[in-house]
LODO-29559 format. One record per residue (C-alpha): residue in three letters; z, y, x. Coordinates in Angstrom, 1 decimal, m for minus. Layout:
<rs>
   resn       pz       py       px
    ala        Z        Y        X
...
</rs>
This chain:
<rs>
   resn       pz       py       px
    met      0.0     m0.2      0.1
    ser     m0.9      2.6      2.5
    gly     m3.2      5.8      1.8
    gly     m4.6      6.8     m1.6
    leu     m3.1      5.4     m4.7
    lys      0.1      3.3     m4.4
    gln      0.8      1.3     m7.5
    ile      2.4     m1.7     m8.6
    ile      2.5     m3.5    m12.1
    leu      4.9     m6.1    m12.9
    gln      4.8     m8.3    m16.1
    val      8.2     m9.8    m17.0
    ala     10.0    m11.7    m20.0
    ser     12.3    m10.0    m21.8
    arg     15.6    m11.1    m20.0
    leu     18.2     m8.5    m18.6
    glu     18.7    m10.6    m15.5
    ile     15.2     m9.1    m14.6
    thr     16.3     m5.7    m14.1
    asp     17.5     m6.6    m10.6
    thr     13.9     m8.0     m9.7
    val     12.6     m4.8    m11.0
    asp     14.9     m2.6     m8.7
    glu     13.7     m4.5     m5.9
    tyr     10.0     m3.5     m6.5
    phe     10.9      0.0     m7.1
    arg     13.1      0.1     m3.5
    leu      9.5     m1.2     m2.3
    phe      7.7      1.3     m4.2
    val      9.8      4.6     m3.0
    lys      9.2      3.8      0.6
    ser      5.6      4.0      0.1
    ala      5.3      6.6     m2.7
    gly      6.9      9.7     m0.9
    ile      9.7      9.7     m3.5
    ser     13.0     11.3     m1.8
    pro     15.3      8.8     m0.6
    asp     18.3     11.2     m2.3
    arg     16.8     10.8     m5.7
    ala     15.9      7.2     m5.3
    asp     19.2      5.9     m6.6
    trp     19.0      8.0     m9.9
    ile     15.5      7.3    m10.7
    ala     16.5      3.7     m9.9
    leu     19.2      4.2    m13.1
    ser     16.7      5.7    m14.9
    ile     14.5      2.8    m14.8
    arg     17.1      0.2    m15.1
    glu     18.0      1.7    m18.6
    ala     14.4      2.0    m19.8
    val     14.0     m1.7    m18.7
    asn     17.0     m2.6    m20.6
    asn     16.2     m0.7    m23.7
    ala     12.7     m2.3    m24.1
    ile     14.2     m5.7    m23.5
    leu     17.3     m5.2    m26.0
    tyr     15.8     m2.8    m28.3
    gly     12.1     m3.1    m28.3
    asn     11.6     m6.8    m27.9
    lys     14.9     m7.8    m29.4
    gln     15.9     m9.9    m26.3
    asp     12.8    m12.2    m27.3
    pro     12.0    m13.9    m23.8
    ser      8.7    m15.0    m25.4
    lys      7.8    m11.3    m25.4
    thr      7.4     m9.4    m22.2
    val      8.0     m6.1    m20.6
    glu      5.4     m4.2    m18.3
    ile      6.3     m2.0    m15.8
    glu      3.8      0.5    m14.1
    met      5.0      2.2    m11.0
    glu      2.0      4.7     m9.4
    ala      1.8      7.4     m7.4
    gly     m0.9      9.8     m5.5
    glu     m1.2     11.3     m2.2
    glu      1.7     13.4     m0.5
    gly      3.4     16.0     m2.8
    gly      2.2     15.8     m6.2
    thr      4.0     13.3     m9.0
    ala      4.9      9.6     m9.3
    met      4.7      8.2    m12.9
    ile      6.6      5.2    m14.0
    arg      5.8      3.3    m17.4
    ile      7.7      0.8    m19.1
    trp      6.0     m0.9    m22.4
    asp      7.6     m3.5    m24.7
    glu      6.1     m5.2    m27.8
    gly      8.1     m3.6    m30.3
    glu      7.2     m1.0    m33.0
    gly      9.0      2.0    m31.2
    phe     11.6      4.2    m32.9
    asp     11.8      8.2    m33.8
    ile     13.3     10.2    m30.7
    gly     14.5     12.7    m33.3
    asn     17.0     10.3    m34.9
    leu     18.7      9.1    m31.5
    pro     22.7     10.4    m32.0
    asp     23.7     13.1    m29.3
    pro     26.1     10.9    m27.3
    thr     27.5     14.5    m25.7
    lys     28.8     15.1    m29.5
    glu     32.8     14.3    m29.9
    glu     32.2     11.6    m32.4
    asn     29.8      9.8    m30.0
    leu     32.0     10.0    m27.0
    leu     33.9      7.1    m27.2
    arg     30.7      5.0    m28.7
    pro     30.2      1.9    m26.0
    his     25.9      2.3    m26.4
    gly     23.7      5.3    m26.9
    arg     23.6      7.1    m23.6
    gly     20.5      5.6    m21.9
    ile     17.7      8.2    m22.8
    phe     20.0     10.5    m22.3
    leu     20.8      9.5    m18.8
    ile     17.0      9.2    m17.8
    arg     16.3     12.4    m18.9
    gln     19.0     13.8    m16.9
    phe     17.5     12.0    m13.3
    val     13.8     12.1    m13.9
    asp     11.8     15.1    m14.1
    asp     10.1     14.7    m17.5
    val     10.3     11.8    m20.3
    arg      7.5     10.9    m22.8
    phe      7.4      8.3    m25.4
    thr      4.1      6.6    m26.5
    cys      2.4      4.0    m28.7
    arg      0.2      1.3    m27.0
    asn     m2.5     m0.4    m29.5
    pro     m2.6     m3.0    m30.8
    lys      1.3     m3.2    m30.4
    gly      3.9     m1.9    m27.9
    phe      5.8      1.3    m27.1
    gly      6.2      2.8    m24.0
    ile      8.2      5.3    m21.7
    glu      6.8      7.5    m19.3
    leu      9.1      8.7    m16.4
    leu      7.4     11.6    m14.2
    ile      8.9     12.3    m10.7
    val      8.2     15.4     m8.6
    lys      7.8     13.9     m5.2
    gly      9.5     15.9     m2.4
    lys     12.1     17.2     m4.6
    ser     15.8     16.3     m4.1
</rs>
């Protein structure tokens, strides 16, 4: 993965233990894609949250369904994009409870999207035909 475009594409079964493997591939991607090592752990947390959400909520932990992870970066400077796709129908982002509100502070779940938004530069949600839902994580390279 030297020069030009740097890309990793993974297709994994919907099993939570696979997130460690995805993290290992991300660590390889960081080295070749020019992402600041200072940000790598925070971005890795975002990826882990997005993959867990795809497995738990998108694919309902059905091991016969897959999660696809695409990591892509251009030349020095610029941006990197990480896309995580599941086979679910998606959700209305506007209906997510605010995890910073007092009534939600002690809830055991509901902070994943909030955390993802804190650690990457932009987040987009998208549908893929004929089925599937995805999250795109944009990372500005060279930023600490």
